[in-house]
N, C-alpha and C positions, 0 to 999 in steps of 0.2 A: 704373473699371477701365481699364488702359492698352490701347489698341487698336494693338498692335504686330504687325508681320509678322515671323515668326521667320526668314525668309530673310535679312533685313537684319541681324538680331542675330547670326546665325551668321556672316555674311560680315564683320561688323565685328570679331568676335573674331579671325577668321582674319587680317584685314588688320592689326589692331593688333599681333598676334603677329609678323607679317611686319615691321612697323616695328621691333620690338625686335630680332628676328633680324638685320635689315639694319644696325642700329646696332652690334650686337655684331660682325657680320662686318666692318664698316668699320674696326674697330680693327686688323685684320690684312690688309687688302686689298693693302698694299704688299709683303707677303711670301708670299701664298698665292693661287695661281691659282683654286683651288676657291672660296675666299672672294670672289674677284673675280666669279666666275660667280654665286654666290648673291646678292651685292650687286646686280649688274646685273639679274638676273632679277626680284628683289623690287622694285627701284626703278622698273621699267618699268610697274608697275601699282598698287602699294599706295596711294600718295598720290592719283593720279588717280581711282581707284575710290572712295576715301574721300570725296573732294570731290564726285564724281558722286552718291553716296548723300546727301550733305548737300544738294545741289541738289534731289534727288528728294523729300527730306523738308521742303524749304523751304515755309513758310507766310508769306504777306504780311500779317503782323500783329505787333504788339509789336516793331517794327523797332528803335526806339531802345533798348529794354531788351535785346534780343538782341545788338545791337552793343556795348553797355556790358558785357554778360556776357562776350563773347569777348575784348574788349580788357582787361577785368579779369583774366581768366585769363592772357592773354599777359604782362601786366606782373607778375602774381604769379609766373609762371614765371621771369622775369628776376630777381626779388627772391630767390626760393628758390635759384636758381643761384648768386647772389652769396654768399648765406649758406653754402651747401654748400662753395663754393670756399674761403671763409675758414676754415670748420671743418676742412677737409682740409689746411690749412697754406699756402694761397696768400696771399702777403703783399700783392701788388698785384692786388686784385680789380677786374675790369673790369665796368662797367655802362654800356651804351649805350642811351639813351632811344629813339632812332628807328631803330635797326638792330641786328642781331647775326647771327651765323651759326648760332645754336642752333635749338631746336625751337619757340620762341615764335611764329615767323612764321606757323604754321598757324592760330593763333587770330586774328591780325591779318588774315590773308587772308579767313577766314570772315566777320569783321566787315565787311571791305570789300565782300565779295560781296553780303551782304544789304542793305547800303546802296545798292550799284549796282542791285540788282534793284528796289528801291523807286523809284529814279530813272527806270528804264526800263520800269516796269510797264505803261505804255500804248504802248510802242514796238514796232516789228517785231523781235521777239527772234530770229527765224530769220536775218534780215539781220545782226543784231549778233553772232550766233554765227559766221557766216561771216567777218565782218570781224575778229572777235577772233582767229580762227585765222590769218588772213592777217597781222594785226599781230604775232602771236607768232612767225610765221615770219621776220619781219624785225627784231624788236626786239633780237635777239642781236648785231646789227651795232653797237649802241651800246656802246662799251667802258665807259661809266659806269654801265650798268645792273647791278644786283647786289643787295646786301642792304639798301641804304638805303631805308627805308619799305617794304621787302619788295616793291618794285615789280616786280622781275623775276618772282618766283614768283606774285604776284597776276595778272600778265598771262598768264603761261604756263599756269597751271592754271584760269583763268577759263572756258575753253571746256568743261571737264568739269563745272563747277558749272552752267553755263547749259544744257548738254545734259540734266542731271538735271531741271532746272526744266521744260524743254520736253517731257520724257517723263512728266510727272506724270499726265497723262490717259491714258497707255498702260498697260494692265494687264500689267506685266512678269511678275508671278507666274503669271497665267493663261496667258500666252504660253509661259512656260517649262514649265508643267505639260502643256500641250497639244501641245508640239512636242518630244517626246522625241528625235526624230531628230537634233536639233541637238547633242545631247550628244556624239555621235561627232565631229562637226566641231569642237566646242569643245575636246574632249580632244586632238584632233590639233593644233590651233593652239597649245595650251599646250605639248605635247610637242616640237613643232618649234622653238618659241622657246627652250624650256629646253635643247634639244640644241644650238642655236646658241650659247647662253650658256656651255655647257660646252665644246664641241668647237671653237668658233670665237671664243673669248673675246678673243683678241688682235685679231681683226678688228673686233669689234663693241663692244669695251669703251669706245671713245670716246663712245658714246651715253650713258654714265653722266653726263657733264657736261650733257647735254640733259635727261635724266630728272630730275635734281635741281631743275631750273628756276631756278637762281640764278646761272648763269654766262653771260657773253657767248660768242659763237662763238669757238672756238679757231682759230688760223691755218691749220691743215691743211685745213679744210673751207670756208674763206671764199668760195671761188668758187661753191659750190653749197650753202651752209649752209641756206637756206630749204627746200630739198628734204629735207635730213637732218632738220630740225625736223618737217617734214610726215610723214616716215617714222616718227619717234618717236611722233607722235600716232597714226598708224595702228596701230603696235604696241601702244600703251597702250590704245586703244579696243578693239582685237581681243582682247587678253588680258583686259581688264576684262569684255567681253561674255561671253567663254568662262567665266570664273570665276563669273559670275552664273548661267549655264546649268548649271554643274557643281555649284554649292553646294546641298546638300539643303534643301528647303523644309519641314522638320519640326523639331520640338523635338529638340535633341541634348543628351544628358546633360551638364550643367555648361556646355557651350559657349554655348548660347542665352542663359542667364542672365548669363554672363560678358561676352557681347557688349554688354550694356546699359551696361557700365561702361568702355567702351574709352577714354573721355576721361581717366579716372583713370590708366589704364596709360600713356597718352601723356604725361601730366604728370609722372609719378614715375619712369619706368623708368631714364632716364639718371642721375638724381640717385642712385638706389639703386645703380646699377652703379658709379658713381665711389666711393661710400662702401664698398661691398663690396670693390672692387679695392684701395682704400687700406688697408683693415683686413686682408683675407684674401688679397690678390693673386690674385683668381680668374682673371685673364687668363693666368696662368702655366699653366693647364690646357691651353691651346692648344699648348704645346710638347711634349705627350706623344703624339706621333704622330697617326695617324688617329683613334684612340679619343678622344684629347684634344680634337681639333678638333670632333668630333661632340658630346662632352660639353659643350664651351663653348657650342655653339648650343642644346643641350638646356637649359642653364641659362637661356637667353633665353626659351624656351618656358615653363619653370617660373616665371620671374619674371613673365611676362605673366599667368599663371594666378593667382599670388598677389596681384598688384596689382589684379586684377579683383574682389577682395573689397571689400565696402562699407566696411570699416574704413579703406581708403585713399581715401575720397571727399573728405577734406580736401585743399585748401580749396575744391574745386569745389562741393560741396554747400552750404557756407556762402555762397559768392558767389551761387549760384542762389537761395537763400532770401532773401537781402537785396535782390536785384534784382527778383525776381518775386513777392514776398510780397503786394504790393498787388493783383496780378492774382488771386491765390488768394482773397484776402479779398473781392474783388468778385464 
């Protein structure tokens, strides 16, 4: 029987739904201020918190198999993307072995993190955490950093993974349950940041390029860029902490079970979006006023729920079975 903590499954469904909403919203960030706000708010926490949870769940065993698992998913995503592009009529299909700007980076980053943790297992991880944050605050000065080998994202998001590893011995669930008073503070933090994203979006929208983790510093902030990167970390850690405090630690109808399949949603959602948009032009819903904009985002939520069903476990389940079958047999 699986020894799962429902808090993390609830949170994973929420986060992967935010991933889908964020990618839907990004289709129209050039023409919609409210979509700018939604995108900025979501990107400030969804990937950092996902990676933090991955670090929290990290176990220092079967490292090679786990790395192969994530790398296999990453390359499978690239292959499926190329196939979908061709089926949708793209004549010149692009396939880049060691880089891309798509979603496969997340799997390669996870593979990198578990290998790094194996290498540093006997080292001073608190020091490495501090050093990795300092490094991330300066790496944006390198104009060559970016999508190649996913180095930028691997460096930028590593502190969240390592933070999760360092907190494995801290009972977050008990802390959350015994400190109800922090819910008010957590709610206030989320509301203040959401308010800034909505009412001061023009001032803070430049942070989007830092929250994505893949961009070098842009010219306007060069003289104080490390401080801006540090501020982005503070925002991400604060919102992440707040969401952990606010998320219910009980089984939630459908949501808890759907949270177990977040990786399937991540793998398929943009492929399905491109297919639906090609066949049914679903993005046109955006043009029907406020109700259309809301309906477009509700489609993202619905898509996340549908893809959470086990019938969309291909090819993740097959890859897992082929890589870990010996472990089960033994």
